[in-house]
C-alpha positions, -999 to +999 in steps of 0.1 A: +334+525-114+344+542-147+320+570-139+338+576-106+372+577-123+359+604-147+346+623-118+381+623-101+397+636-134+374+666-136+390+700-133+368+711-104+372+679-084+401+693-063+379+719-048+352+693-039+374+663-030+370+668+007+333+662+003+334+630-019+309+603-010+306+571-031+272+561-045+251+537-025+258+507-048+296+515-046+297+524-009+327+501-004+348+528-022+366+556-003+389+583-016+424+588+000+450+615-005+483+598-016+505+629-021+508+660-043+521+672-076+546+700-076+536+706-040+505+723-053+480+696-064+469+667-042+469+632-057+441+607-048+434+570-050+404+548-045+405+523-017+383+492-018+370+482+017+370+446+027+340+430+045+339+401+069+325+369+054+304+353+081+285+320+077+260+304+100+253+266+101+235+243+126+263+217+130+297+216+146+329+202+129+320+218+096+348+223+071+345+253+048+359+259+013+361+293-005+362+290-043+372+253-038+401+260-014+398+250+023+400+278+047+402+282+085+369+292+100+369+310+133+339+302+156+321+334+168+306+318+199+273+309+184+265+290+151+284+316+132+319+312+117+342+340+104+359+330+072+380+362+068+377+397+053+373+399+015+367+425-011+331+428-023+322+402-049+307+368-055+321+338-037+314+301-039+313+288-003+310+251+004+302+237+039+312+200+043+303+177+072+319+143+078+295+115+087+301+078+092+288+069+057+305+097+039+307+135+037+277+157+030+281+192+017+262+221+003+275+250-018+260+284-023+272+314-043+273+343-018+271+380-027+294+399-003+285+436-007+275+446+028+297+446+059+270+432+082+258+402+061+256+368+078+251+340+053+231+309+062+244+275+052+222+251+073+225+213+073+190+198+077+199+163+085+176+134+094+174+097+094+157+077+066+137+045+071+141+023+040+128-011+029+126-029-003+108-058-020+134-085-016+148-102+015+184-092+010+197-060-007+224-034-005+218+004-001+242+026-020+248+062-009+268+085-032+279+054-052+292+035-022+277+005-004+263+019+028+238-005+045+221-038+042+183-036+038+154-060+032+117-064+036+116-046+069+124-010+075+161-002+082+172+031+097+199+049+078+215+083+082+216+110+090+215+125+055+212+160+041+176+165+032+180+194+008+211+180-008+215+162-040+229+130-025+220+101-047+208+067-032+198+035-049+194-002-040+210-033-056+203-070-050+209-104-066+183-130-077+183-163-095+171-145-126+197-117-127+209-086-108+183-061-095+186-024-093+162+004-082+156+038-096+178+065-081+161+083-052+169+113-030+163+123+006+135+147+009+108+157+033+096+121+035+115+099+059+101+066+048+110+050+014+097+018-001+121+009-029+110-013-058+137-034-076+137-045-112+157-067-135+175-054-165+153-052-196+171-082-211+168-104-181+131-095-177+126-102-215+139-137-212+113-145-184+084-128-203+092-147-235+084-179-216+049-171-204+029-173-236+015-208-228+007-198-193-013-167-204-031-188-231-039-215-205-051-189-180-077-174-204-087-209-216-094-218-179-114-187-174-130-185-209-164-169-213-182-164-245-162-179-274-171-148-296-149-126-273-113-136-277-079-124-265-062-118-299-027-106-288-007-098-257+022-073-256+043-073-225+068-045-216+101-058-200+111-023-190+081-020-166+091-051-146+093-054-109+108-085-092+099-091-056+097-117-029+067-127-008+076-162+002+080-171-035+096-150-062+072-129-083+076-108-114+052-081-124+050-062-157+026-040-177+010-054-208-015-045-235-043-070-241-058-068-276-093-083-276-115-091-306-152-097-304-178-109-329-216-104-326-247-103-347-263-070-354-300-064-359-298-074-396-281-107-387-247-096-400-216-105-381-197-075-368-161-075-357-149-051-329-114-047-314-102-030-282-070-028-262-067-028-224-036-019-204-032-045-176-007-055-150+004-091-149+019-108-118+036-142-122+047-165-094+077-188-097+066-223-088+085-255-096+107-238-122+077-223-140+062-188-140+024-192-132+001-163-138-011-152-103-032-122-111-043-097-137-053-062-128-065-033-150-038-006-151-051+029-147-017+047-147-019+057-184+000+043-213+037+047-207+061+045-236+085+016-237+112+008-262+111-030-258+082-055-260+074-091-260+043-100-281+022-132-285-006-138-310-031-161-294-062-158-316-076-140-346-108-123-358-114-152-381-114-176-351-138-153-333-162-155-362-159-193-363-166-194-326-196-172-330-209-193-359-204-224-338-223-208-309-251-198-332-253-233-346-253-247-310-280-223-300-301-232-330-297-269-323-307-264-287-337-244-298-346-271-323-344-297-295-368-278-274-391-271-303-393-308-314-399-319-278-427-293-274-443-304-307-443-342-299-453-337-263-484-316-272-492-338-303-494-369-281-514-351-254-539-339-280-540-373-297-549-390-264-575-363-257-591-369-292-592-407-285-608-402-252-633-375-262-638-378-300-629-341-302-602-336-329-601-299-335-572-290-312-552-319-327-556-304-362-533-274-351-504-298-348-507-315-382-489-300-413-509-291-444-489-317-463-503-343-438-539-342-449-539-379-459-523-389-426-549-367-408-578-385-424-563-419-416-553-410-380-587-394-372-605-425-385-584-448-364-588-426-333-626-424-338-628-462-339-610-463-306-634-438-291-663-458-304-650-490-287-645-471-255-608-476-255-592-449-234-556-438-230-533-417-210-497-407-220-473-416-193-440-407-210-425-395-242-388-393-250-372-379-281-345-405-289-330-388-319-338-368-350-324-363-385-326-331-405-326-335-443-336-303-462-369-291-449-378-326-434-371-337-399-374-374-390-381-377-353-375-410-333-395-413-301-402-437-273-438-434-259-454-451-230-492-453-226-517-467-201-546-481-221-580-491-207-599-516-229-636-508-221-630-513-184-622-550-191-584-549-191-557-524-183-523-524-199-491-503-200-476-503-235-444-489-249-439-479-286-410-469-307-423-445-333-410-425-363-425-393-374-420-370-403-420-333-393-419-301-413-420-264-406-453-246-414-444-209-414-425-206-381-440-237-365-430-273-366-459-297-374-464-334-379-467-346-415-472-382-407-465-412-385-440-432-406-441-463-384-447-474-348-436-506-331-449-520-299-418-528-277-434-537-244-468-546-228-477-552-192-511-561-177-522-539-148-548-549-122-577-526-117 
């Protein structure tokens, strides 16, 4: 514009004034003769042309505002409205539409520099279908209560899809007031809205579930060397919902500690943390853990937490040592039974055949005196044609003292006395057993007592 003023002031402009044409970007300027000086020199002035401001919308009964002031809009016979003629420039134009649940509006800054411009301010309105996770709730639109909603979809609208109209849901519960996150109408017509307690109300619930979490993992305990050490729940992640009963869900971190033996027999401690999702059901005034799911949404950051310490690495080690001891006892039970079972089988075989070599494998090197005595006795039975069969052997008990194991048995034999009489006899016996290298073997028979005898007919 300043360039054009300098042009008009030039000495030779008078001779060319009848040929003045404004530049393209200032084409709204025109030059007019306003008079003369001394009757000789013409005087000129710039005139700024005004252009019609025309707006198109897709709804009737729209109210328009220009730079925040309401103006009359003249229908042009189609979807277009003439708002008046204005000098070129930038104008804030607002189109407002009154609906049952409140006004919707959209505002654009329009650049009016062409006389044939038609500006579009369309209202894309549609109905929303909204449901939530409790039976009774209130939908708020632009901060005002607008509709009652619940577990089933409710139709609401129409609303402006490309607008910034804010919606949210509120409800009441026995545990505190509920509120959803804010949401907006968009290209999706269907909205399922989750409700949550305030962080403080959720915290008071989650602080009460330590015993239930502990009881749940005790009920479903696996190996004692894998323990849930600590649980951290995040009240800000809560959702409260109804499905017959009331439920509360929340994210949590489970810190696990495990203890195991490595190849060298050393106990190794390992720790890991899993993000999970707890769901509790409210039953008889108590929150009962209903399900635990692994959470794959990533670790969100929360500012508040509720933590419980349930176990420790020391307890995991103790459990592992107890398991090891139990496994060793069970292995010793099996080893003692196998020894005494095969010892009696081979003893009976030696009595019946006079063959003692296999029996020697079950006698400890410290039992050489017992071996001589036992073999002499068995050989005398063989010579007298007294034959046996082992019917039953039961390990009644055993004691471990140092490297010596005292084994208490009950044994039942069928004995044939040279085909003259047949008896079933029961004996309570006590054996001394020791380990030879990695194998248990009998050192001696400490004592044996006949406890029952029954004659059997041939």
